[in-house]
NUMARBA-948819 format. One record per atom (N, C-alpha, C): residue in three letters; atom name; x, y, z. Coordinates in steps of 0.001 Angstrom, whole numbers, plus 500000, padded with zeros to 6 digits. Example, Ala and Ser with C-alpha at 12.3 -4.5 7.8 and 13.67 -1.06 7.14 Angstrom:
> resn	name	X	Y	Z
> ALA	N	513190	494310	507800
> ALA	CA	512300	495500	507800
> ALA	C	513200	496700	507800
> SER	N	512850	497750	507080
> SER	CA	513670	498940	507140
> SER	C	512900	500030	507870
***
This chain:
> resn	name	X	Y	Z
> MET	N	485366	513359	484640
> MET	CA	485434	513875	485998
> MET	C	485356	512726	487002
> PHE	N	486184	512790	488016
> PHE	CA	486074	511856	489125
> PHE	C	486369	512625	490403
> TRP	N	486099	511968	491527
> TRP	CA	486188	512638	492816
> TRP	C	487129	511884	493744
> VAL	N	487805	512626	494599
> VAL	CA	488715	512048	495582
> VAL	C	488144	512291	496971
> CYS	N	487976	511230	497734
> CYS	CA	487521	511373	499122
> CYS	C	488613	512095	499914
> ARG	N	488270	513164	500584
> ARG	CA	489270	513938	501319
> ARG	C	489783	513198	502563
> THR	N	489054	512211	503030
> THR	CA	489490	511496	504230
> THR	C	490440	510360	503897
> CYS	N	490088	509520	502921
> CYS	CA	490942	508371	502608
> CYS	C	491780	508565	501346
> GLY	N	491418	509537	500500
> GLY	CA	492191	509790	499294
> GLY	C	491931	508825	498159
> VAL	N	490831	508075	498210
> VAL	CA	490523	507089	497167
> VAL	C	489604	507711	496116
> GLU	N	489896	507435	494845
> GLU	CA	489114	507985	493736
> GLU	C	487748	507314	493633
> HIS	N	486749	508112	493234
> HIS	CA	485383	507639	493033
> HIS	C	484867	508163	491703
> ALA	N	484162	507323	490984
> ALA	CA	483571	507756	489721
> ALA	C	482424	508718	489955
> GLU	N	481756	508595	491111
> GLU	CA	480622	509451	491433
> GLU	C	480797	510049	492818
> ARG	N	480200	511195	493000
> ARG	CA	480227	511877	494292
> ARG	C	479051	511353	495123
> VAL	N	479254	510218	495763
> VAL	CA	478184	509565	496518
> VAL	C	478009	510241	497872
> GLU	N	476946	509847	498574
> GLU	CA	476639	510483	499865
> GLU	C	477741	510270	500883
> VAL	N	478288	509051	500908
> VAL	CA	479371	508756	501843
> VAL	C	480304	507739	501208
> CYS	N	481590	507903	501419
> CYS	CA	482591	506956	500929
> CYS	C	482464	505649	501698
> ALA	N	482227	504553	500988
> ALA	CA	482034	503262	501652
> ALA	C	483289	502827	502400
> ILE	N	484462	503154	501884
> ILE	CA	485699	502784	502571
> ILE	C	485777	503471	503926
> CYS	N	485391	504744	503974
> CYS	CA	485460	505477	505243
> CYS	C	484333	505090	506197
> ALA	N	483189	504646	505666
> ALA	CA	482066	504248	506515
> ALA	C	482297	502890	507179
> ASP	N	483252	502122	506690
> ASP	CA	483595	500820	507252
> ASP	C	484267	500998	508621
> GLU	N	484194	499960	509466
> GLU	CA	484732	500084	510821
> GLU	C	486254	500245	510869
> ARG	N	486930	499973	509772
> ARG	CA	488387	500131	509753
> ARG	C	488828	501566	509503
> GLN	N	487907	502422	509103
> GLN	CA	488241	503796	508728
> GLN	C	487278	504720	509468
> TRP	N	487028	505920	509015
> TRP	CA	486101	506814	509688
> TRP	C	485606	507889	508737
> VAL	N	484399	508366	509020
> VAL	CA	483863	509556	508362
> VAL	C	484002	510704	509359
> PRO	N	484600	511810	508980
> PRO	CA	484799	512905	509933
> PRO	C	483490	513402	510536
> ALA	N	483570	513977	511721
> ALA	CA	482388	514543	512373
> ALA	C	481772	515644	511521
> SER	N	482598	516294	510713
> SER	CA	482103	517356	509833
> SER	C	481387	516824	508607
> GLY	N	481469	515513	508392
> GLY	CA	480774	514894	507279
> GLY	C	481668	514595	506089
> GLN	N	481087	513922	505113
> GLN	CA	481819	513546	503907
> GLN	C	482242	514780	503119
> ALA	N	483470	514750	502622
> ALA	CA	483977	515857	501801
> ALA	C	484726	515296	500602
> TRP	N	484610	515995	499472
> TRP	CA	485201	515546	498223
> TRP	C	486087	516639	497636
> ALA	N	486981	516237	496749
> ALA	CA	487832	517187	496037
> ALA	C	488119	516635	494656
> THR	N	488510	517516	493761
> THR	CA	489053	517121	492464
> THR	C	490570	517302	492512
> LEU	N	491260	516718	491562
> LEU	CA	492710	516917	491505
> LEU	C	493046	518393	491301
> ASP	N	492256	519093	490495
> ASP	CA	492512	520513	490267
> ASP	C	492353	521301	491565
> GLU	N	491344	520968	492344
> GLU	CA	491154	521662	493619
> GLU	C	492318	521400	494567
> LEU	N	492769	520156	494611
> LEU	CA	493900	519836	495481
> LEU	C	495159	520567	495026
> ALA	N	495383	520610	493726
> ALA	CA	496548	521317	493204
> ALA	C	496475	522801	493539
> ALA	N	495277	523388	493447
> ALA	CA	495106	524808	493766
> ALA	C	495376	525087	495238
> GLU	N	495195	524067	496067
> GLU	CA	495474	524201	497499
> GLU	C	496954	524034	497821
> GLY	N	497747	523767	496794
> GLY	CA	499189	523651	496993
> GLY	C	499707	522235	497125
> VAL	N	498849	521241	496933
> VAL	CA	499289	519850	497024
> VAL	C	500210	519536	495851
> HIS	N	501290	518841	496121
> HIS	CA	502183	518387	495066
> HIS	C	502911	517131	495522
> VAL	N	503405	516372	494570
> VAL	CA	504093	515116	494862
> VAL	C	505583	515390	495044
> THR	N	506131	514837	496108
> THR	CA	507572	514897	496340
> THR	C	508127	513476	496325
> THR	N	509402	513340	496008
> THR	CA	510045	512029	495982
> THR	C	511376	512090	496714
> HIS	N	511744	510975	497329
> HIS	CA	513095	510837	497864
> HIS	C	513474	509364	497887
> GLU	N	514763	509096	497826
> GLU	CA	515251	507728	497752
> GLU	C	515275	507092	499140
> LEU	N	514744	505875	499233
> LEU	CA	514828	505088	500454
> LEU	C	516055	504187	500438
> GLU	N	516336	503624	499281
> GLU	CA	517540	502842	499036
> GLU	C	517651	502699	497524
> PRO	N	518783	502265	497010
> PRO	CA	518900	502108	495556
> PRO	C	517783	501235	494988
> GLY	N	517065	501776	494011
> GLY	CA	515966	501050	493399
> GLY	C	514620	501280	494057
> LEU	N	514560	502095	495107
> LEU	CA	513292	502297	495808
> LEU	C	513131	503770	496174
> LEU	N	512086	504394	495589
> LEU	CA	511745	505782	495894
> LEU	C	510475	505837	496732
> ALA	N	510395	506853	497591
> ALA	CA	509167	507176	498299
> ALA	C	508504	508354	497602
> LEU	N	507180	508257	497404
> LEU	CA	506386	509349	496853
> LEU	C	505391	509788	497911
> GLU	N	505280	511093	498118
> GLU	CA	504364	511616	499126
> GLU	C	503593	512798	498566
> ALA	N	502363	512985	499075
> ALA	CA	501534	514132	498714
> ALA	C	500853	514617	499994
> PRO	N	501565	515343	500838
> PRO	CA	500990	515807	502105
> PRO	C	499703	516584	501898
> GLY	N	498718	516298	502751
> GLY	CA	497434	516973	502673
> GLY	C	496364	516202	501943
> VAL	N	496697	515007	501440
> VAL	CA	495717	514200	500712
> VAL	C	495423	512916	501488
> GLY	N	494149	512683	501776
> GLY	CA	493735	511433	502420
> GLY	C	494475	511165	503716
> ILE	N	494891	509920	503894
> ILE	CA	495614	509549	505107
> ILE	C	497120	509729	504931
> GLU	N	497492	510353	503831
> GLU	CA	498882	510761	503585
> GLU	C	499853	509580	503584
> GLN	N	499457	508510	502897
> GLN	CA	500358	507369	502777
> GLN	C	501610	507724	501997
> GLN	N	502596	506895	502129
> GLN	CA	503823	507018	501350
> GLN	C	503828	505909	500309
> ALA	N	503669	506277	499046
> ALA	CA	503751	505287	497980
> ALA	C	505205	504885	497782
> LYS	N	505403	503672	497256
> LYS	CA	506746	503185	496961
> LYS	C	506861	502931	495462
> LEU	N	507948	503413	494878
> LEU	CA	508238	503166	493461
> LEU	C	509475	502294	493397
> LEU	N	509261	501018	493082
> LEU	CA	510321	500021	493045
> LEU	C	510761	499844	491590
> THR	N	512053	499971	491352
> THR	CA	512580	499897	489993
> THR	C	513646	498813	489882
> THR	N	513509	497975	488866
> THR	CA	514525	496979	488541
> THR	C	514936	497165	487084
> GLU	N	515872	496355	486625
> GLU	CA	516284	496450	485222
> GLU	C	515151	496084	484270
> GLN	N	514168	495337	484756
> GLN	CA	513076	494882	483893
> GLN	C	511857	495813	483918
> GLY	N	511770	496714	484896
> GLY	CA	510615	497591	484957
> GLY	C	510396	498170	486335
> ALA	N	509145	498577	486607
> ALA	CA	508852	499279	487847
> ALA	C	507481	498885	488378
> LEU	N	507360	498966	489693
> LEU	CA	506101	498747	490403
> LEU	C	505797	499996	491214
> LEU	N	504619	500592	490974
> LEU	CA	504124	501670	491822
> LEU	C	503211	501041	492850
> TRP	N	503652	501039	494094
> TRP	CA	502981	500320	495184
> TRP	C	502279	501313	496106
> ASP	N	501024	501048	496432
> ASP	CA	500204	501912	497277
> ASP	C	500150	503333	496723
> PRO	N	499601	503495	495511
> PRO	CA	499629	504791	494822
> PRO	C	498928	505886	495623
> LEU	N	499446	507092	495481
> LEU	CA	498912	508233	496204
> LEU	C	497503	508590	495738
> GLY	N	496820	509381	496558
> GLY	CA	495509	509917	496191
> GLY	C	495600	511200	495408
> PHE	N	496744	511431	494775
> PHE	CA	496978	512638	493984
> PHE	C	498081	512324	492990
> VAL	N	498014	512919	491814
> VAL	CA	499066	512757	490808
> VAL	C	499286	514103	490128
> ASP	N	500533	514443	489883
> ASP	CA	500864	515651	489140
> ASP	C	501995	515334	488175
> ASP	N	502447	516346	487455
> ASP	CA	503471	516111	486433
> ASP	C	504773	515599	487038
> ALA	N	505148	516121	488198
> ALA	CA	506408	515691	488815
> ALA	C	506336	514236	489245
> GLY	N	505233	513857	489874
> GLY	CA	505087	512464	490279
> GLY	C	505025	511529	489097
> LEU	N	504278	511942	488068
> LEU	CA	504169	511111	486871
> LEU	C	505526	510952	486196
> ALA	N	506313	512011	486156
> ALA	CA	507625	511935	485522
> ALA	C	508519	510918	486212
> ALA	N	508458	510866	487545
> ALA	CA	509265	509889	488281
> ALA	C	508873	508473	487909
> VAL	N	507569	508231	487795
> VAL	CA	507078	506895	487468
> VAL	C	507418	506528	486025
> VAL	N	507221	507440	485113
> VAL	CA	507508	507180	483699
> VAL	C	509005	506950	483494
> ASP	N	509833	507740	484163
> ASP	CA	511282	507550	484052
> ASP	C	511689	506175	484570
> ALA	N	511034	505711	485649
> ALA	CA	511359	504402	486214
> ALA	C	511036	503283	485237
> ALA	N	509947	503455	484488
> ALA	CA	509551	502419	483534
> ALA	C	510397	502476	482268
> GLY	N	510839	503657	481878
> GLY	CA	511609	503758	480649
> GLY	C	510743	503567	479418
> SER	N	511387	503471	478297
> SER	CA	510661	503435	477026
> SER	C	510034	502090	476710
> SER	N	510529	501032	477325
> SER	CA	510029	499718	476918
> SER	C	509827	498729	478061
> ARG	N	510156	499118	479287
> ARG	CA	510067	498174	480392
> ARG	C	508668	498135	480996
> THR	N	508419	497114	481777
> THR	CA	507107	496916	482401
> THR	C	506847	497976	483458
> LEU	N	505597	498435	483552
> LEU	CA	505141	499274	484656
> LEU	C	503818	498715	485154
> VAL	N	503733	498521	486466
> VAL	CA	502537	497967	487097
> VAL	C	502164	498853	488276
> VAL	N	500863	499070	488469
> VAL	CA	500340	499782	489632
> VAL	C	499601	498771	490499
> ALA	N	499861	498772	491798
> ALA	CA	499186	497835	492700
> ALA	C	499119	498435	494093
> ALA	N	498118	498018	494854
> ALA	CA	497936	498496	496222
> ALA	C	497870	497324	497180
> SER	N	498312	497559	498391
> SER	CA	498287	496502	499400
> SER	C	496865	496192	499868
> HIS	N	495972	497193	499840
> HIS	CA	494595	496992	500291
> HIS	C	493773	498222	499914
> PRO	N	492445	498201	500070
> PRO	CA	491606	499293	499559
> PRO	C	491912	500675	500111
> HIS	N	492376	500796	501354
> HIS	CA	492731	502122	501875
> HIS	C	493834	502771	501053
> MET	N	494596	501963	500331
> MET	CA	495735	502449	499557
> MET	C	495448	502526	498059
> PHE	N	494197	502383	497639
> PHE	CA	493891	502478	496213
> PHE	C	494274	503849	495649
> GLY	N	494110	504906	496457
> GLY	CA	494426	506240	495983
> GLY	C	493736	506536	494662
> VAL	N	494422	507239	493774
> VAL	CA	493874	507480	492428
> VAL	C	494595	506535	491460
> GLN	N	494474	505248	491746
> GLN	CA	495228	504230	491001
> GLN	C	494886	504233	489516
> VAL	N	493617	504416	489190
> VAL	CA	493226	504444	487782
> VAL	C	493821	505662	487082
> GLU	N	493841	506791	487784
> GLU	CA	494394	507999	487171
> GLU	C	495895	507870	486945
> TRP	N	496626	507271	487906
> TRP	CA	498046	506994	487697
> TRP	C	498232	506130	486448
> SER	N	497397	505099	486320
> SER	CA	497499	504201	485171
> SER	C	497203	504933	483859
> ARG	N	496133	505707	483832
> ARG	CA	495748	506385	482588
> ARG	C	496830	507365	482138
> ARG	N	497358	508138	483069
> ARG	CA	498361	509139	482693
> ARG	C	499677	508476	482291
> ALA	N	500047	507432	483012
> ALA	CA	501276	506726	482637
> ALA	C	501108	506025	481295
> SER	N	499949	505449	481047
> SER	CA	499690	504791	479769
> SER	C	499797	505780	478615
> ALA	N	499242	506976	478810
> ALA	CA	499302	507992	477764
> ALA	C	500739	508447	477520
> ALA	N	501507	508593	478600
> ALA	CA	502880	509062	478465
> ALA	C	503781	508021	477821
> LEU	N	503528	506745	478127
> LEU	CA	504384	505661	477640
> LEU	C	503909	505074	476315
> GLY	N	502641	505310	475975
> GLY	CA	502102	504748	474747
> GLY	C	501819	503265	474846
> ARG	N	501575	502773	476042
> ARG	CA	501229	501362	476227
> ARG	C	500403	501221	477498
> ASP	N	499696	500101	477624
> ASP	CA	498809	499886	478763
> ASP	C	499603	499670	480049
> VAL	N	499141	500287	481108
> VAL	CA	499717	500105	482450
> VAL	C	498624	499483	483318
> PRO	N	498762	498202	483678
> PRO	CA	497702	497544	484445
> PRO	C	497649	498018	485888
> VAL	N	496448	497962	486448
> VAL	CA	496216	498202	487870
> VAL	C	495806	496870	488484
> LEU	N	496663	496315	489314
> LEU	CA	496392	495020	489921
> LEU	C	495618	495207	491218
> VAL	N	494477	494520	491329
> VAL	CA	493622	494622	492510
> VAL	C	493373	493219	493057
> SER	N	493628	493023	494328
> SER	CA	493358	491726	494944
> SER	C	491894	491362	494751
> ALA	N	491648	490196	494170
> ALA	CA	490275	489799	493849
> ALA	C	489355	489820	495072
> PRO	N	489800	489363	496270
> PRO	CA	488893	489404	497417
> PRO	C	488463	490814	497819
> ASP	N	489202	491831	497371
> ASP	CA	488891	493207	497742
> ASP	C	488390	494043	496572
> ALA	N	488088	493397	495447
> ALA	CA	487720	494134	494234
> ALA	C	486411	494898	494396
> SER	N	485544	494469	495297
> SER	CA	484263	495159	495478
> SER	C	484432	496565	496036
> TRP	N	485614	496875	496581
> TRP	CA	485867	498203	497136
> TRP	C	486284	499216	496065
> VAL	N	486545	498764	494852
> VAL	CA	486921	499689	493780
> VAL	C	485737	500599	493474
> ALA	N	485955	501917	493525
> ALA	CA	484880	502887	493326
> ALA	C	484998	503625	491994
> ARG	N	486018	503295	491230
> ARG	CA	486173	503858	489884
> ARG	C	486663	502746	488968
> SER	N	485757	502171	488213
> SER	CA	486092	501037	487358
> SER	C	486880	501504	486138
> ASP	N	487671	500573	485603
> ASP	CA	488449	500891	484409
> ASP	C	488933	499591	483794
> ASP	N	489121	499600	482488
> ASP	CA	489602	498404	481799
> ASP	C	491015	498023	482224
> ALA	N	491754	498958	482818
> ALA	CA	493118	498662	483243
> ALA	C	493171	497763	484471
> ILE	N	492062	497652	485204
> ILE	CA	492055	496882	486448
> ILE	C	492106	495391	486150
> ARG	N	493041	494697	486815
> ARG	CA	493229	493260	486653
> ARG	C	493137	492589	488033
> PRO	N	492072	491849	488297
> PRO	CA	492011	491125	489567
> PRO	C	493058	490013	489608
> TRP	N	493592	489743	490802
> TRP	CA	494571	488678	490944
> TRP	C	494387	488010	492305
> THR	N	494846	486765	492382
> THR	CA	494767	486011	493638
> THR	C	496064	485225	493831
> GLY	N	496285	484791	495048
> GLY	CA	497421	483916	495350
> GLY	C	498737	484647	495307
> GLU	N	499573	484312	494336
> GLU	CA	500866	484952	494156
> GLU	C	501023	485384	492708
> LEU	N	501759	486461	492510
> LEU	CA	501948	486977	491160
> LEU	C	503325	487619	491078
> GLU	N	504172	487121	490173
> GLU	CA	505471	487733	489944
> GLU	C	505288	488839	488911
> VAL	N	505317	490079	489362
> VAL	CA	505048	491206	488470
> VAL	C	506296	491645	487717
> LEU	N	507459	491381	488288
> LEU	CA	508754	491602	487662
> LEU	C	509652	490467	488129
> PRO	N	510683	490114	487401
> PRO	CA	511599	489095	487903
> PRO	C	512146	489479	489281
> GLY	N	511902	488622	490261
> GLY	CA	512360	488889	491609
> GLY	C	511448	489766	492434
> VAL	N	510296	490145	491891
> VAL	CA	509308	490958	492634
> VAL	C	507975	490212	492612
> VAL	N	507567	489712	493783
> VAL	CA	506397	488837	493876
> VAL	C	505361	489452	494818
> LEU	N	504133	489569	494336
> LEU	CA	503015	489960	495186
> LEU	C	502352	488702	495732
> SER	N	501919	488763	496994
> SER	CA	501157	487654	497575
> SER	C	500160	488208	498577
> GLN	N	499229	487357	498995
> GLN	CA	498078	487810	499776
> GLN	C	497973	487060	501109
> PRO	N	498653	487543	502148
> PRO	CA	498484	486912	503463
> PRO	C	497164	487257	504131
> GLY	N	496447	488288	503625
> GLY	CA	495186	488681	504248
> GLY	C	495429	489358	505591
> GLY	N	494380	489391	506406
> GLY	CA	494484	489991	507727
> GLY	C	493717	491281	507799
> HIS	N	494361	492391	507536
> HIS	CA	493737	493718	507586
> HIS	C	492502	493757	506689
> PHE	N	492607	493250	505484
> PHE	CA	491503	492957	504572
> PHE	C	491703	491516	504105
> PRO	N	490654	490836	503654
> PRO	CA	490842	489469	503152
> PRO	C	491892	489368	502052
> GLY	N	491982	490397	501212
> GLY	CA	492953	490379	500124
> GLY	C	494215	491164	500400
> SER	N	494445	491561	501653
> SER	CA	495634	492358	501967
> SER	C	496887	491690	501415
> ALA	N	497705	492499	500739
> ALA	CA	498838	491963	499993
> ALA	C	500147	492578	500458
> VAL	N	501229	491906	500114
> VAL	CA	502587	492409	500329
> VAL	C	503363	492218	499031
> ALA	N	504455	492965	498908
> ALA	CA	505342	492814	497751
> ALA	C	506723	492429	498251
> HIS	N	507235	491310	497769
> HIS	CA	508577	490860	498152
> HIS	C	509541	491162	497017
> TRP	N	510622	491852	497364
> TRP	CA	511641	492258	496397
> TRP	C	512947	491566	496769
> ALA	N	513274	490524	496041
> ALA	CA	514442	489708	496375
> ALA	C	515738	490498	496303
> GLY	N	515835	491450	495383
> GLY	CA	517071	492192	495194
> GLY	C	517267	493357	496134
> GLY	N	516261	493664	496954
> GLY	CA	516370	494809	497842
> GLY	C	517326	494575	498992
> ALA	N	517682	495667	499694
> ALA	CA	518605	495599	500834
> ALA	C	519899	494893	500445
> ASP	N	520450	495284	499305
> ASP	CA	521711	494695	498820
> ASP	C	521620	493184	498661
> GLY	N	520453	492721	498186
> GLY	CA	520270	491301	497919
> GLY	C	519782	490495	499099
> ARG	N	519576	491121	500241
> ARG	CA	519081	490398	501419
> ARG	C	517558	490328	501450
> GLY	N	516906	491087	500596
> GLY	CA	515456	491032	500463
> GLY	C	514748	492143	501218
> VAL	N	513700	492663	500577
> VAL	CA	512857	493704	501157
> VAL	C	511404	493269	501064
> LEU	N	510617	493584	502100
> LEU	CA	509175	493362	502076
> LEU	C	508485	494719	502143
> LEU	N	507669	495012	501126
> LEU	CA	506788	496177	501155
> LEU	C	505455	495682	501690
> SER	N	505155	496062	502933
> SER	CA	504065	495391	503652
> SER	C	502797	496209	503764
> GLY	N	502772	497458	503229
> GLY	CA	501589	498278	503452
> GLY	C	501323	498366	504943
> ASP	N	500061	498165	505351
> ASP	CA	499840	497929	506776
> ASP	C	499227	496562	507033
> THR	N	499462	495644	506076
> THR	CA	499238	494227	506371
> THR	C	500093	493847	507574
> ILE	N	501335	494333	507566
> ILE	CA	502254	494240	508697
> ILE	C	502812	495645	508871
> PHE	N	502609	496253	510039
> PHE	CA	502915	497669	510218
> PHE	C	504160	497856	511071
> ALA	N	505186	498462	510488
> ALA	CA	506412	498741	511227
> ALA	C	506128	499742	512345
> ASN	N	506451	499372	513570
> ASN	CA	506209	500225	514727
> ASN	C	507299	501285	514877
> PRO	N	507025	502346	515639
> PRO	CA	508021	503414	515809
> PRO	C	509327	502959	516450
> ASP	N	509293	501844	517224
> ASP	CA	510544	501401	517868
> ASP	C	511510	500763	516882
> ARG	N	511039	500492	515659
> ARG	CA	511858	499922	514581
> ARG	C	512353	498513	514884
> THR	N	511827	497900	515936
> THR	CA	512206	496525	516290
> THR	C	510984	495630	516477
> SER	N	509791	496133	516117
> SER	CA	508576	495319	516234
> SER	C	507563	495799	515209
> VAL	N	506546	494952	514971
> VAL	CA	505493	495277	514016
> VAL	C	504141	494971	514644
> SER	N	503072	495486	514014
> SER	CA	501710	495286	514498
> SER	C	500854	494609	513442
> PHE	N	499797	493965	513923
> PHE	CA	498833	493273	513072
> PHE	C	497437	493718	513521
> MET	N	496763	494545	512702
> MET	CA	495499	495133	513139
> MET	C	494438	495051	512037
> ARG	N	493197	494883	512468
> ARG	CA	492083	495042	511535
> ARG	C	491862	496529	511260
> SER	N	491901	497341	512298
> SER	CA	491817	498786	512127
> SER	C	492890	499440	512972
> TYR	N	493696	500260	512337
> TYR	CA	494702	501024	513078
> TYR	C	494088	502256	513737
> PRO	N	493330	503097	513009
> PRO	CA	492787	504284	513678
> PRO	C	491763	503959	514749
> ASN	N	490995	502877	514584
> ASN	CA	489958	502526	515551
> ASN	C	490392	501435	516528
> ARG	N	491672	501035	516455
> ARG	CA	492307	500150	517433
> ARG	C	491581	498804	517567
> ILE	N	491330	498165	516416
> ILE	CA	490731	496830	516422
> ILE	C	491817	495832	516062
> PRO	N	492208	494951	517000
> PRO	CA	493291	494012	516692
> PRO	C	492806	492815	515895
> LEU	N	493728	492188	515198
> LEU	CA	493475	490869	514635
> LEU	C	493665	489829	515729
> SER	N	493147	488646	515506
> SER	CA	493369	487568	516468
> SER	C	494831	487128	516428
> GLY	N	495246	486471	517488
> GLY	CA	496595	485922	517509
> GLY	C	496812	484905	516416
> GLN	N	495805	484113	516127
> GLN	CA	495923	483092	515095
> GLN	C	496179	483716	513730
> VAL	N	495478	484814	513432
> VAL	CA	495680	485476	512143
> VAL	C	497053	486142	512084
> ALA	N	497488	486759	513179
> ALA	CA	498827	487359	513207
> ALA	C	499894	486311	512907
> LEU	N	499757	485144	513506
> LEU	CA	500711	484070	513250
> LEU	C	500636	483590	511806
> ARG	N	499427	483528	511257
> ARG	CA	499261	483103	509863
> ARG	C	499951	484075	508914
> VAL	N	499758	485371	509146
> VAL	CA	500385	486384	508291
> VAL	C	501907	486277	508370
> ALA	N	502427	486126	509595
> ALA	CA	503880	486023	509773
> ALA	C	504433	484780	509088
> GLN	N	503734	483669	509208
> GLN	CA	504186	482438	508566
> GLN	C	504155	482567	507046
> HIS	N	503161	483279	506539
> HIS	CA	503053	483471	505088
> HIS	C	504281	484207	504551
> VAL	N	504629	485326	505162
> VAL	CA	505736	486123	504614
> VAL	C	507097	485504	504915
> ALA	N	507165	484615	505902
> ALA	CA	508443	483977	506250
> ALA	C	508911	482984	505196
> ARG	N	508078	482704	504205
> ARG	CA	508462	481750	503162
> ARG	C	509590	482275	502287
> ARG	N	509803	483587	502302
> ARG	CA	510876	484191	501502
> ARG	C	511765	485033	502414
> PRO	N	513052	485082	502148
> PRO	CA	513949	485864	503011
> PRO	C	513804	487365	502758
> PHE	N	513808	488132	503823
> PHE	CA	513867	489590	503714
> PHE	C	514507	490150	504981
> ASP	N	515364	491103	504783
> ASP	CA	516078	491712	505902
> ASP	C	515474	493046	506299
> ARG	N	514740	493682	505382
> ARG	CA	514201	495017	505638
> ARG	C	512725	495043	505284
> LEU	N	511958	495839	506024
> LEU	CA	510513	495955	505797
> LEU	C	510138	497430	505810
> TYR	N	509310	497816	504825
> TYR	CA	508758	499172	504761
> TYR	C	507239	499085	504833
> ASN	N	506624	499928	505694
> ASN	CA	505165	499969	505686
> ASN	C	504683	501039	504721
> ASN	N	503430	501446	504834
> ASN	CA	502848	502371	503864
> ASN	C	502943	503828	504303
> PHE	N	503713	504081	505341
> PHE	CA	504043	505446	505727
> PHE	C	505574	505533	505730
> ALA	N	506165	506124	506732
> ALA	CA	507620	506228	506755
> ALA	C	508249	505156	507637
> GLY	N	507440	504207	508113
> GLY	CA	507945	503181	509029
> GLY	C	508824	502170	508331
> VAL	N	509878	501775	509006
> VAL	CA	510804	500788	508445
> VAL	C	511370	499932	509571
> ILE	N	511542	498657	509289
> ILE	CA	512363	497768	510113
> ILE	C	513662	497620	509336
> PRO	N	514742	498266	509768
> PRO	CA	515924	498373	508912
> PRO	C	516710	497088	508722
> SER	N	516609	496155	509675
> SER	CA	517378	494909	509544
> SER	C	516704	493813	510354
> ASP	N	517010	492566	509981
> ASP	CA	516481	491387	510677
> ASP	C	514945	491372	510673
> ALA	N	514347	491897	509617
> ALA	CA	512905	492126	509613
> ALA	C	512092	490831	509652
> ARG	N	512551	489782	508978
> ARG	CA	511765	488545	509006
> ARG	C	511670	487999	510419
> ALA	N	512766	488030	511175
> ALA	CA	512738	487569	512559
> ALA	C	511884	488498	513419
> VAL	N	511946	489801	513146
> VAL	CA	511126	490758	513887
> VAL	C	509643	490455	513694
> VAL	N	509240	490161	512466
> VAL	CA	507838	489834	512197
> VAL	C	507422	488584	512974
> GLY	N	508256	487561	512965
> GLY	CA	507931	486337	513689
> GLY	C	507800	486566	515189
> ARG	N	508748	487289	515777
> ARG	CA	508702	487574	517222
> ARG	C	507475	488415	517583
> SER	N	507169	489386	516724
> SER	CA	506030	490257	516999
> SER	C	504718	489495	516931
> ALA	N	504606	488564	515984
> ALA	CA	503387	487754	515896
> ALA	C	503230	486875	517133
> GLU	N	504314	486308	517613
> GLU	CA	504247	485502	518838
> GLU	C	503831	486371	520017
> ARG	N	504370	487573	520115
> ARG	CA	503990	488475	521204
> ARG	C	502517	488850	521109
> HIS	N	502061	489174	519892
> HIS	CA	500657	489525	519681
> HIS	C	499755	488371	520111
> ALA	N	500108	487168	519690
> ALA	CA	499294	485996	520035
> ALA	C	499265	485772	521545
> ALA	N	500389	485966	522199
> ALA	CA	500448	485758	523654
> ALA	C	499536	486737	524388
> TRP	N	499559	487993	523983
> TRP	CA	498702	488975	524654
> TRP	C	497225	488710	524375
> THR	N	496875	488332	523133
> THR	CA	495458	488072	522852
> THR	C	494967	486798	523516
> ARG	N	495866	485861	523833
> ARG	CA	495488	484659	524586
> ARG	C	495283	484939	526073
> GLY	N	495823	486066	526525
> GLY	CA	495749	486364	527952
> GLY	C	496955	485883	528729
> ASP	N	498039	485539	528037
> ASP	CA	499220	485019	528744
> ASP	C	499791	486018	529736
> HIS	N	499581	487301	529482
> HIS	CA	500191	488319	530328
> HIS	C	499185	489143	531104
> ASP	N	498023	488553	531357
> ASP	CA	496983	489313	532058
> ASP	C	497429	489716	533470
> ASP	N	498397	489002	534029
> ASP	CA	498876	489372	535365
> ASP	C	499598	490712	535370
> LEU	N	499956	491205	534195
> LEU	CA	500646	492484	534103
> LEU	C	499676	493648	533895
> THR	N	498401	493345	533818
> THR	CA	497396	494404	533513
> THR	C	496620	494807	534747
***
């Protein structure tokens, strides 16, 4: 038995008094108090996983009504698949999509951009491992490993950069969390490159700019220096398109958009535009 926090959707081995992820200043505990659910309870409430294609080789997985309702990404190449920012719920339909992406012999890896996106990562791994007959690792950024609330032998801490599939590289620019990570997919966007940024870098609704925040719901910005550092980190590899951890996308020229947005963020935090306020 394990428990899912109803606010953030992250799995816990124990039903503690309060979810530490939600008690942190980057998240929140509802005024009504801490609430928990099991997967069976969520399923009985009508929760189910849906999938749709974002582009060839990239599916979106959603489970409305669970946690902060992130959109997981299932990236598939000829060598295997990456389940990125796993949902806080898993069912047979969602598992089938992931297992089909991995196939009978290819690599399957589960990883999250940061602790808010852990979801039920261990449960995804356990069910996929059982279906495939082989171990499915859960990659957790070492600087953020203390936030894991359900331990498992499948969890593999990592730091720096890690090529999880040929042409698919995870790296850790930090910012939102010290271990906040992104996934670079060289073959995405018809070979122009895709960045799966979680909310390390958040695609804005205008589709021409991005944000850099310590907390999105509580409106705590990162410093200009950190925004520039994050932008410089991801600029080391080409990418034309960026997807965040919801439905946000920068459809083209995304690397330049990230650079311009970081410069704008830094200018406002320096006070360059205080005359406009």
